[in-house]
N, C-alpha and C positions, 0 to 999 in steps of 0.2 A: 442266647440272650446277650452274650458279649458282642456278637456280630451286629445285633440289632442296635445296641448302644453305640457301636462305632458308626453305623449308618445314620442314626439320629444326630450324633455329634458332628458328623461330616455335613449333614444338611444344615444344622444350626450354624456351623462355621461359614458355610456358603451364604446363608441368609445374612449373617452379620457382615460379611464382606460386601455383599451387594448393598446393604443398608448404609455402610460406611462410604461406599463409592458414591451413592446418591447424595449423601450429606456433603461430600467434598466436591466443590465446583470443578468444572473443566477449566484448565489453565491454558489460555491462548495468548501467544506472544507474536509481536511483529512491529513494523515501523509505523510512523505517524500518518503517512499519506492515506492508506486505506482505513485508518482507524474509525472515522465517523460512520462509515458503512458497516464495518465489522462490529462496532459496539451496538449499533441498532439491530443487526442480525443476532447478536448474542442476547440482547434483551428480548427479542421476539422469540428466539428458541427457548429461553428460560420460561417465558410466559406460556408457550404453547406445548412444550414437552416436559415441563416440570423439573428440569435439571439446570441448575445455575451454571452460567458460563461467564468467566471473568476474562476481560481483555486487557492486557498490558501492552501499550503501544508508545514507543519512544525510541531514541537512538539505540542501536544494538548494544553498545557496551553497558547500557543501564539495565538490560533484561537478560542478557545471554547466560550469566551464571545461574539465575533462577530457572530459566528454561531448561537447562541441563538437568536440574533437580526434579522439577515437577511439570514441565511442559507437556501438554497433550496434543496441541496443534500449533504449528508455526506458520505464519503467513508472511508474504514478501510484497515488495513494491515493484519488482522487475525480475526477469529471469537471471540477470547477472547477480542481483542481490540474493536470490534463492540459492544460486550456486555457491555463493560465499557462505550462506547459512549451512548448507550441507557439510562444508569443511569445518566451520566453526562449531557445529554441534557434535562433532567427533563421533560419528557413527549412530547418533540417535535419530537421524532422519536419513532416508534413502532418496537419491535423485530420481529413481524409477517410480517412486510413489507420489511425486509432486503433481498436483492438479492445477493447471492454469485456470483462473476464474474469469476475469473480465479485463478489458482494455481501457486505458485512459489515454488522452492525447496531450501532447505538449501544447502549451499556450503562452501568451505574453500577458502578464499582469501589469497594469498601469495604475497610476494614481486615480482616485475617484473623480469621475468626470473627464478623464483622459485629457488633461490640460495641454499636453504636448502633441495631441492629434496623431498618436501612433496608430497606424492601420495594419501593420504586419511586419514580418521579418525584414523586408527590404528597407523599411524605415530605420531599423536598428543598425543597418550597415552604414548609415550616414553618420558623419562625425558629430560629436557633441553630446551623445547619450551617456548616461551612467547606469550600467546594467549590472544586476546581480544574477549569478547563475549558481547552481548546485553541481559540484563535481565530487560525487560520492553518493552513498546511500541509494543506489538504484538509478542514479542519474550520471554515472561515470560517462564522460564524453558526449552527453546529450546535446549540449550547445554546438559542439563540433560536428556531430552527425547532422544536426539541422542546417547549419550554415554551409556544410560541404555537400549536402545531398544533391545539389544541382551540378556538382563537378567543377565548381569555380573556386580556386584557392583565394581569389581576391575577396570573396564573401567571408571566408574564414578569417583572413587577415583583418578585414574591416570590423567584424564583430568582436574579435579579440581585443582590438584597441579600445573598444568601448566598454569592456568588462571592468567594472570598478571593484567587484568582490567575487571571489571564488569561495563559496561556502561549502563546508563538508557535509551538511545535511539540510533538509528543508526547514526544520525547526529553527536553526541558527539563521538561515536566510530570511525567514519571517521576522525574527527579532531584529535583524539588521534593517529590513524594509520599514519596520515600524519606527525604529530609532533614527534613521537617516533619510529625511525627506528629499535629499538631493538625488537619491536613486530614483530614476524615472521609469525603469522597466525591470521586470523580474521574469526570467524564463523558468517555467515550472509547469507542473501538470495542471490541467483545467480544474481538477477536483479541489485544489487548494482555494480557488476563488469561490467555489460552491460552499465550502466550509467556512470561509472568512469573507463574506461579501462586503463587510464594513471597511476592510483595509485596502481593497483594490477592485478595479473593474477588469474585465477580461477582454482581450483582443485575440481573435482567432488567428492561428498561424496558417498562412496560405500555402497551397502546393506550389513548388515541390518541396517545401521545407518542413512539412508536418511529420512528426514522429509519434509512434504509439508504443507503449510497453504495458505489460500486464501485471496484475496481482495474482499470486498463486498461493496455495495452501497445501500443507502436508501433515499427516498424522505421524506423531513420533513413535518410537519404539514403546515408550511408556503408554502413550495414548492407545496403542493397538490392544492393550489389555482391558480397555474400557470401551464397550460398544458405542457409548454416546459420542466418542470422539469422531468416529466415522460417520455417525448420524448427523453430527453438526456440520461436517464437511459436505455431506450430501444436501443438507438444508441450504448451505451457501450456494450450491449449484442448482437448486430448485427454482421454479418460477417465483416463489415468495422471496427467496434470497436475491434473485436477479432484480426483482422490483425494488428492493431496498437499495441495492448498489446503483441502479439507474437513477434513483432520486438524488444520489450523491454525485452524479456526473459521470458514471462509468458507462461504457458501451457494453451492453449485455447480450447482443446478438448481431448477426451479420446484416440484418435489415435496418438496424439503427445506424443510419449513415453518418458520415463525417460532415462537417460544415460545408455548405454550398459555396463554391468559389466563383459562381457566375456573377 
């Protein structure tokens, strides 16, 4: 009788734990760039799987402490960013568990209507432009990689002279872009224009200056205790997840080609 009571008590405890887990949302943390796609994916997963997923997306210092306490999934805006997250999360995520999701390409954002007639990177090497770049938050060295990709130091020198603002992250770059109309070009990922069409038009970056970086995601040590964490990651990689990311400007398969340079 005693053993039966123990078994019943154990089953009840398991049921209560499972009920509590379902009542508690999955906590997903990461940067602002992939946020529009990640939030739509979370809403879709909540609707179709019956488990709430909350996404906190902002500069890392604003969410890191909370992610260490209750984070189930962490997502990034580049491999360099994810490497920084592995260190910052202090053992709560493993580099070997990271799953690259989808690529996005670097682009040039210009004022609506493109009043300066900017057609590509080579135009930004000409004197007289005031450019904002992000140097941090997954874009460390992006402008340098783009300008130097053809192996011409002159292009790096020319672009650097035109950079009016080195922003630490995309959110601050956007705020500066909105506040300062003298900035005429913004080197950033194409997805930022998709999410903010009212503040800028997009000019594609021509080869050989085009750069791609990915968003990735990883289940935390805490998240591994909750099966929905891995299921949500698998949803992000599924055709339904890919369709969501593609709507927000991400490249979701190899056949989805880059802009035509002809």
